[in-house]
MIVO-500320 format. One line per field, with one value per residue (C-alpha): x, y, z. Coordinates in steps of 0.2 Angstrom, whole numbers. Layout:
BEGIN
xx <- X | ...;
yy <- Y | ...;
zz <- Z | ...;
This chain:
BEGIN
xx <- 513 | 512 | 528 | 534 | 550 | 559 | 577 | 581 | 597 | 594 | 596 | 578 | 575 | 568 | 587 | 596 | 585 | 592 | 609 | 610 | 605 | 616 | 633 | 634 | 629 | 643 | 656 | 655 | 657 | 672 | 679 | 677 | 688 | 694 | 681 | 673 | 657 | 653 | 637 | 641 | 654 | 666 | 655 | 666 | 656 | 658 | 647 | 634 | 632 | 634 | 619 | 607 | 612 | 604 | 590 | 587 | 587 | 574 | 564 | 564 | 561 | 544 | 541 | 543 | 546 | 557 | 556 | 565 | 581 | 579 | 580 | 595 | 606 | 601 | 609 | 624 | 625 | 623 | 637 | 649 | 648 | 648 | 667 | 663 | 650 | 661 | 675 | 660 | 654 | 673 | 678 | 663 | 669 | 688 | 682 | 671 | 684 | 698 | 689 | 695 | 693 | 678 | 690 | 697 | 680 | 673 | 682 | 683 | 666 | 663 | 677 | 664 | 647 | 656 | 661 | 644 | 636 | 645 | 640 | 622 | 624 | 632 | 618 | 607 | 615 | 613 | 594 | 591 | 600 | 607 | 622 | 623 | 627 | 643 | 647 | 636 | 649 | 663 | 658 | 656 | 675 | 682 | 673 | 680 | 696 | 697 | 692 | 707 | 719 | 714 | 716 | 734 | 737 | 731 | 741 | 754 | 754 | 748 | 767 | 773 | 758 | 765 | 783 | 777 | 767 | 780 | 793 | 782 | 774 | 794 | 804 | 786 | 781 | 801 | 802 | 784 | 785 | 774 | 767 | 757 | 760 | 743 | 734 | 740 | 721 | 726 | 710 | 703 | 717 | 718 | 697 | 701 | 713 | 700 | 689 | 703 | 705 | 689 | 687 | 701 | 695 | 678 | 681 | 672 | 657 | 660 | 668 | 654 | 648 | 652 | 660 | 671 | 683 | 683 | 683 | 696 | 707 | 700 | 702 | 718 | 722 | 718 | 725 | 742 | 743 | 741 | 751 | 752 | 768 | 759 | 743 | 750 | 758 | 742 | 734 | 744 | 745 | 726 | 725 | 737 | 727 | 711 | 718 | 726 | 708 | 698 | 709 | 710 | 691 | 685 | 676 | 676 | 661 | 666 | 664 | 669 | 683 | 699 | 690 | 688 | 705 | 714 | 707 | 708 | 725 | 727 | 719 | 735 | 748 | 741 | 742 | 760 | 765 | 759 | 769 | 785 | 782 | 783 | 799 | 805 | 801 | 804 | 821 | 828 | 824 | 832 | 848 | 850 | 842 | 843 | 826 | 819 | 802 | 796 | 799 | 787 | 800 | 799 | 782 | 780 | 793 | 781 | 767 | 777 | 775 | 755 | 754 | 759 | 756 | 746 | 730 | 733 | 730 | 713 | 717 | 713 | 697 | 694 | 699 | 714 | 729 | 721 | 722 | 739 | 747 | 735 | 741 | 759 | 768 | 764 | 781 | 792 | 782 | 775 | 768 | 752 | 745 | 754 | 752 | 748 | 729 | 732 | 742 | 732 | 717 | 727 | 730 | 715 | 705 | 716 | 721 | 702 | 694 | 709 | 704 | 684 | 686 | 697 | 686 | 671 | 679 | 686 | 682 | 663 | 660 | 670 | 658 | 641 | 645 | 648 | 634 | 624 | 634 | 644 | 659 | 664 | 655 | 664 | 683 | 680 | 675 | 691 | 701 | 693 | 696 | 713 | 715 | 711 | 719 | 736 | 736 | 733 | 750 | 757 | 746 | 728 | 718 | 705 | 695 | 696 | 677 | 683 | 690 | 677 | 663 | 669 | 675 | 655 | 647 | 660 | 653 | 635 | 638 | 644 | 627 | 632 | 632 | 619 | 601 | 592 | 598 | 603 | 599 | 603 | 614 | 620 | 632;
yy <- 729 | 710 | 705 | 688 | 679 | 675 | 677 | 664 | 656 | 639 | 640 | 642 | 637 | 656 | 662 | 650 | 657 | 673 | 668 | 665 | 683 | 690 | 683 | 684 | 704 | 704 | 696 | 710 | 722 | 714 | 711 | 729 | 737 | 752 | 756 | 769 | 774 | 793 | 800 | 818 | 813 | 796 | 784 | 768 | 751 | 744 | 757 | 753 | 736 | 741 | 751 | 737 | 725 | 737 | 742 | 724 | 720 | 735 | 727 | 710 | 720 | 727 | 709 | 700 | 710 | 704 | 722 | 716 | 712 | 728 | 739 | 728 | 732 | 749 | 751 | 741 | 754 | 771 | 764 | 758 | 776 | 785 | 788 | 794 | 804 | 815 | 814 | 824 | 833 | 840 | 843 | 854 | 870 | 867 | 865 | 881 | 894 | 886 | 887 | 869 | 869 | 857 | 844 | 839 | 841 | 830 | 819 | 819 | 817 | 802 | 794 | 794 | 793 | 775 | 769 | 771 | 763 | 747 | 748 | 750 | 735 | 723 | 726 | 722 | 705 | 703 | 706 | 692 | 681 | 681 | 674 | 663 | 683 | 679 | 665 | 675 | 689 | 678 | 666 | 680 | 689 | 670 | 671 | 688 | 685 | 668 | 674 | 687 | 670 | 656 | 670 | 670 | 653 | 650 | 664 | 658 | 638 | 631 | 625 | 643 | 649 | 639 | 643 | 660 | 657 | 647 | 658 | 675 | 665 | 658 | 674 | 684 | 693 | 701 | 693 | 695 | 687 | 695 | 679 | 682 | 701 | 705 | 694 | 708 | 717 | 726 | 730 | 715 | 707 | 711 | 709 | 691 | 692 | 699 | 687 | 672 | 684 | 679 | 660 | 656 | 666 | 659 | 642 | 634 | 639 | 638 | 620 | 612 | 619 | 611 | 627 | 631 | 621 | 624 | 644 | 643 | 634 | 643 | 662 | 657 | 651 | 669 | 679 | 671 | 675 | 692 | 692 | 707 | 707 | 719 | 708 | 694 | 701 | 710 | 693 | 683 | 699 | 699 | 679 | 684 | 698 | 689 | 676 | 687 | 696 | 681 | 674 | 694 | 695 | 676 | 673 | 692 | 701 | 718 | 712 | 729 | 735 | 727 | 727 | 747 | 751 | 741 | 751 | 765 | 763 | 756 | 774 | 783 | 770 | 776 | 793 | 792 | 781 | 796 | 808 | 797 | 799 | 817 | 813 | 806 | 787 | 781 | 789 | 783 | 765 | 766 | 776 | 764 | 749 | 747 | 742 | 744 | 754 | 754 | 772 | 778 | 789 | 801 | 800 | 804 | 818 | 825 | 829 | 835 | 855 | 851 | 848 | 847 | 837 | 847 | 855 | 867 | 857 | 857 | 848 | 853 | 843 | 825 | 824 | 832 | 819 | 809 | 825 | 830 | 813 | 813 | 830 | 822 | 821 | 801 | 802 | 808 | 799 | 782 | 779 | 790 | 787 | 790 | 773 | 777 | 782 | 783 | 800 | 804 | 803 | 813 | 828 | 827 | 830 | 838 | 835 | 834 | 828 | 813 | 808 | 811 | 797 | 785 | 784 | 782 | 769 | 758 | 760 | 767 | 752 | 742 | 746 | 744 | 728 | 720 | 727 | 718 | 706 | 699 | 699 | 685 | 697 | 712 | 705 | 702 | 718 | 724 | 711 | 718 | 736 | 734 | 726 | 738 | 751 | 739 | 736 | 755 | 761 | 756 | 755 | 763 | 751 | 763 | 770 | 754 | 751 | 731 | 731 | 743 | 733 | 714 | 723 | 729 | 713 | 704 | 715 | 713 | 695 | 692 | 688 | 670 | 660 | 667 | 658 | 675 | 681 | 699 | 708 | 693 | 699 | 682 | 669;
zz <- 632 | 634 | 645 | 639 | 645 | 627 | 630 | 641 | 645 | 633 | 615 | 607 | 589 | 586 | 594 | 584 | 568 | 575 | 576 | 558 | 557 | 568 | 565 | 549 | 551 | 566 | 557 | 545 | 557 | 564 | 545 | 539 | 552 | 542 | 528 | 526 | 518 | 513 | 519 | 518 | 531 | 531 | 543 | 545 | 539 | 556 | 563 | 550 | 553 | 572 | 568 | 558 | 574 | 586 | 575 | 576 | 592 | 597 | 584 | 595 | 610 | 602 | 596 | 610 | 627 | 641 | 651 | 667 | 656 | 645 | 660 | 668 | 654 | 652 | 667 | 660 | 644 | 655 | 668 | 651 | 642 | 657 | 653 | 635 | 640 | 653 | 638 | 630 | 643 | 648 | 630 | 625 | 635 | 631 | 611 | 613 | 622 | 612 | 596 | 593 | 570 | 567 | 560 | 578 | 584 | 575 | 576 | 597 | 594 | 583 | 596 | 608 | 598 | 588 | 609 | 616 | 598 | 600 | 618 | 614 | 598 | 611 | 624 | 609 | 604 | 625 | 625 | 609 | 617 | 634 | 641 | 624 | 616 | 621 | 612 | 596 | 596 | 600 | 584 | 573 | 579 | 575 | 559 | 551 | 559 | 550 | 532 | 534 | 541 | 530 | 515 | 518 | 522 | 504 | 497 | 508 | 511 | 524 | 529 | 524 | 536 | 551 | 550 | 552 | 565 | 574 | 572 | 577 | 595 | 598 | 596 | 605 | 592 | 588 | 571 | 559 | 543 | 527 | 527 | 544 | 546 | 538 | 551 | 564 | 564 | 579 | 589 | 585 | 590 | 607 | 608 | 605 | 621 | 630 | 626 | 630 | 647 | 650 | 644 | 657 | 670 | 672 | 665 | 679 | 672 | 655 | 652 | 652 | 637 | 618 | 612 | 626 | 621 | 601 | 604 | 616 | 601 | 587 | 600 | 603 | 587 | 580 | 593 | 593 | 573 | 576 | 593 | 604 | 616 | 629 | 627 | 632 | 647 | 651 | 651 | 664 | 675 | 675 | 678 | 692 | 700 | 700 | 709 | 722 | 724 | 725 | 738 | 747 | 746 | 750 | 768 | 772 | 778 | 769 | 751 | 741 | 752 | 744 | 726 | 728 | 737 | 721 | 709 | 716 | 717 | 700 | 693 | 706 | 697 | 679 | 684 | 689 | 673 | 664 | 676 | 673 | 652 | 655 | 666 | 652 | 657 | 639 | 634 | 652 | 647 | 630 | 637 | 653 | 649 | 633 | 630 | 613 | 616 | 597 | 594 | 611 | 618 | 601 | 601 | 620 | 614 | 601 | 611 | 627 | 621 | 624 | 639 | 658 | 675 | 686 | 692 | 681 | 665 | 659 | 644 | 624 | 620 | 614 | 597 | 600 | 602 | 588 | 576 | 581 | 575 | 559 | 552 | 553 | 535 | 530 | 520 | 536 | 548 | 548 | 563 | 564 | 585 | 601 | 607 | 624 | 626 | 646 | 640 | 627 | 640 | 650 | 636 | 627 | 643 | 658 | 674 | 680 | 665 | 668 | 685 | 681 | 666 | 676 | 691 | 682 | 670 | 684 | 701 | 697 | 686 | 698 | 713 | 703 | 693 | 711 | 717 | 703 | 702 | 716 | 721 | 707 | 694 | 702 | 701 | 680 | 678 | 687 | 676 | 660 | 663 | 668 | 652 | 643 | 652 | 653 | 636 | 633 | 640 | 626 | 615 | 607 | 615 | 623 | 608 | 599 | 594 | 597 | 613 | 620 | 613 | 621 | 636 | 638 | 631 | 645 | 657 | 653 | 652 | 670 | 678 | 664 | 678 | 689 | 692 | 695 | 677 | 675 | 689 | 704 | 716 | 719 | 708;
């Protein structure tokens, strides 16, 4: 098969024409965040659009083949999918020997399949558009979110919406008006937060783009309309982490040491955190410090009987926590999720599964991305992964499809400043 270089970094007329096709498809994927279609089993619309995007990208690959780019993207697909593959492999014996109900098994398996599916879809975008795929994807996200926001503005009026937005920001998300509450699309808002982190961290290589300032403004507007407090805190924390890691690594002969030590340390902190939750962290925050945990003390108590901390805890299989909360009576409980995905990983996969999942999600990922992209790319990858884990301490971001896809495309796009393109070792 003839190999041609068709997916370079400049937006060619052919790529611009393809963008006209991809952006509406991706926008639809981001807009239909909850709707499902029944095909014997319920399939989420967003995954249908993800499959279409992946399929079109594969057709582009067959017509105009860049083997070097495809092989490099395949490395990223495998690396980014590894935690989900581990979740399936760890869960298989648990599902079997614990005679897990089919509804729970299906929920756990599809969570992993959806996650891998969105990774493949965004890899397709990167194959077709190169680094411009980051902009194509972001434009689609903003377009989808803007449809919702413009609808709210049309119903309430621009003045009312602006006042509600201002109150939301000044109260740091504590006062949410009904005028703006529907703009809080959880997984899309967190995905926007990841993009803000990317735009701010990598501004030196992006600011010359004509899209940089407009997209930074629009992305920030969309994020603030949805406003997630934990997201703001974690974005600021990740920016400080980038500064610290950059300072520690600059000029050092060992390009890996600090990154590996830091990421392994972060995994240890995650384990200590769930141990503290098991010992009553949220109850202590409520009782002795007067901190409103928004019901997370009750949520953590709800799962206490199903797990313990220690090497002897083998887990209950992926999907257990999700199904447990889904089965809670809706007329009694209004919160139908744990809102602590880090703990959820532990309950589902057990002590050993937790460590395998976490080590593949952070230290291994950062180590290999550093090898492929250089230290700068490794630091950015660490911050994207830490954003997901940091927000997952009090939310459900680990399995938010849009967050998984955004972290994946940003990680794949980390080579954007490299002259050698995908697979280059230096920026």
